[in-house]
C-alpha positions as CSV (number, residue, x, y, z in Angstrom):
1,M,81.0,56.9,185.9
2,D,77.2,56.4,186.8
3,K,74.6,56.7,184.0
4,M,73.2,60.3,185.0
5,E,77.2,61.5,185.1
6,K,77.2,60.0,181.1
7,V,74.1,61.5,180.3
8,E,75.4,65.4,181.5
9,R,78.5,64.2,179.8
10,L,77.3,63.4,176.5
11,R,74.5,66.3,176.8
12,E,77.6,69.2,177.6
13,K,80.0,67.6,174.7
14,A,77.0,67.3,171.9
15,N,75.2,70.4,172.5
16,V,71.8,68.1,173.0
17,S,69.0,67.9,175.9
18,Y,69.1,65.7,178.3
19,E,66.1,63.1,177.0
20,E,68.4,62.9,173.8
21,A,71.6,62.1,175.2
22,K,69.4,59.4,177.4
23,E,68.0,58.1,174.5
24,A,70.9,57.6,172.6
25,L,73.2,56.7,175.2
26,E,70.7,53.5,176.3
27,A,70.5,53.0,172.1
28,A,74.3,52.8,172.3
29,G,74.6,50.3,175.4
30,D,75.9,53.2,177.8
31,D,78.8,53.9,175.5
32,L,79.8,57.6,175.1
33,L,81.6,57.5,171.8
34,D,78.6,54.9,170.1
35,A,75.8,57.4,171.5
36,M,77.8,60.6,170.2
37,V,78.3,58.6,166.7
38,L,74.5,58.1,166.7
39,L,73.9,61.7,167.6
40,E,75.8,62.6,164.7
41,R,74.4,60.5,161.9
42,Q,70.7,61.6,163.4
43,G,72.1,65.1,162.8
44,K,70.9,66.4,166.1
45,V,74.8,66.8,167.1
46,K,74.7,71.0,167.2
47,M,78.7,71.5,166.7
48,P,80.0,74.6,168.1
49,K,81.2,76.8,165.2
50,Q,85.0,77.1,165.1
51,P,87.3,80.1,163.8
52,T,88.5,78.9,160.2
53,Y,91.2,80.6,158.5
54,S,91.9,81.7,155.0
55,T,93.8,83.7,152.3
56,E,90.9,84.1,150.1
57,Y,89.2,87.3,150.0
58,E,85.6,86.0,149.8
59,Q,85.8,84.1,152.7
60,Q,87.0,87.0,154.9
61,E,84.2,88.1,156.9
62,N,86.3,91.0,158.7
63,Y,88.4,91.7,156.1
64,I,88.9,95.2,155.8
65,R,90.8,96.7,152.5
66,V,93.6,99.4,153.3
67,K,92.4,102.1,151.0
68,D,88.7,101.8,152.9
69,K,90.3,102.0,156.3
70,V,92.6,105.0,155.8
71,E,89.9,107.1,153.6
72,E,87.6,106.0,156.8
73,Q,90.4,107.2,159.0
74,E,90.9,110.8,156.9
75,K,87.2,111.2,157.1
76,G,86.9,110.6,161.0
77,A,90.2,112.0,162.1
78,P,89.5,114.6,165.3
79,R,89.6,118.1,163.5
80,L,91.8,119.5,166.1
81,G,94.9,117.3,164.6
82,R,94.5,118.7,161.2
83,S,93.8,122.1,162.1
84,F,97.0,122.2,164.5
85,V,99.0,120.6,161.6
86,R,97.8,123.6,159.3
87,L,98.7,125.8,161.9
88,I,102.3,124.5,162.0
89,K,102.8,124.7,158.2
90,A,101.3,127.8,157.9
91,I,103.7,129.4,160.8
92,F,106.5,127.9,158.6
93,A,105.3,129.5,155.0
94,F,105.3,132.7,156.9
95,A,108.4,132.7,158.5
96,R,110.0,131.1,155.1
97,R,108.6,134.5,153.6
98,T,108.9,137.3,156.4
99,F,112.0,139.1,158.3
100,F,111.5,140.0,162.0
101,T,112.8,143.8,162.7
102,V,113.6,145.2,166.2
103,T,113.4,148.6,166.0
104,R,113.9,151.6,168.8
105,N,112.7,155.0,168.2
106,E,111.8,154.6,164.4
107,E,115.8,153.6,163.8
108,T,116.2,149.4,163.1
109,I,118.1,147.5,165.6
110,F,118.4,144.5,163.4
111,T,116.4,142.3,161.2
112,V,116.5,138.3,161.1
113,P,114.6,135.9,159.0
114,T,111.6,135.0,160.7
115,I,113.2,130.9,160.6
116,V,115.6,132.1,163.1
117,F,113.4,134.0,165.2
118,V,110.3,131.2,165.5
119,L,114.0,128.7,166.0
120,I,114.9,131.1,168.7
121,L,111.4,131.1,170.5
122,F,111.2,127.6,170.1
123,F,114.6,126.7,171.9
124,F,115.0,129.6,174.2
125,W,111.6,131.0,175.0
126,E,112.5,130.5,178.6
127,I,114.3,133.6,178.1
128,A,113.3,135.2,174.7
129,V,110.2,135.7,175.7
130,P,110.8,137.7,178.9
131,V,113.2,139.6,176.9
132,L,110.7,141.0,174.3
133,I,108.3,141.7,176.9
134,I,110.8,143.9,178.7
135,A,112.0,145.3,176.2
136,L,108.6,147.2,174.6
137,F,108.7,149.2,177.7
138,F,111.9,150.4,176.7
139,N,110.5,151.9,173.5
140,V,111.4,148.7,171.2
141,R,109.0,147.7,168.6
142,Y,108.8,144.6,166.5
143,S,107.6,144.5,163.1
144,F,107.5,141.1,160.5
145,E,108.3,142.4,156.9
146,G,108.0,140.8,153.2
147,G,104.7,139.7,152.9
148,K,101.1,140.6,153.1
149,D,100.6,138.0,155.7
150,A,102.8,140.4,158.4
151,E,99.8,142.8,158.3
152,K,97.7,140.9,161.0
153,A,101.0,140.1,163.0
154,N,101.8,143.6,162.7
155,E,99.0,144.8,163.7
156,I,99.1,142.6,167.3
157,L,102.7,143.8,167.5
158,G,101.8,147.2,166.8
159,K,98.8,146.9,169.9
160,A,101.7,145.4,172.2
161,G,103.8,148.1,171.6
162,D,101.1,151.2,172.3
163,F,100.0,148.6,175.6
164,A,103.6,149.2,176.9
165,Q,103.5,152.8,175.9
166,E,100.7,153.6,177.8
167,V,102.0,151.7,181.1
168,R,105.1,153.6,180.7
169,D,103.8,156.8,180.6
170,E,101.5,156.0,183.4
171,L,104.4,155.0,185.5
172,S,106.7,158.5,184.6
173,K,103.6,160.5,185.3
174,P,104.5,162.9,188.5
175,E,102.5,161.8,191.5
176,A,99.8,163.9,192.6
177,G,101.1,165.6,196.5
178,P,98.9,166.2,198.9
179,E,98.9,169.9,197.7
180,D,97.3,169.0,194.0
181,E,94.7,167.2,195.9
182,N,92.9,169.9,197.5
183,R,93.4,172.4,194.8
């Protein structure tokens, strides 16, 4: 290895300038190890930072307390996720307190706990939803009984029933013939 290669290698290993590496090599008689020891004694060697590990809290720069992390996550949690969970809880609380009633021509056909109705909708929605919609056109009405919260839901169900009634009435009107148009 020629002198230039030794200077370069010492410079890389000791993290010093070319001039400092050359002077150290000359003082050590071109011995790399002696030159490195000489630079260390002079305090010129800039050692690369090596990671150290400890179980002591004070020495942990990146230590985060679990409690602090949980609080941070709760504060920064997306509102959508929290509101979705609240919605699901509200639905099940409503379902436990109320009953779903099906009537036709003001006569009750059947009443089931709302939780049963929700489960039927959840597991058999492909069948239940079309049946519920089609039944509206046969003068079937739906309502919830048993809770103050049911008023809003009943209002919506009433509007759906009224809309179906309007469509049914519109379809059952006799069509205007050519004679009616001339009058």
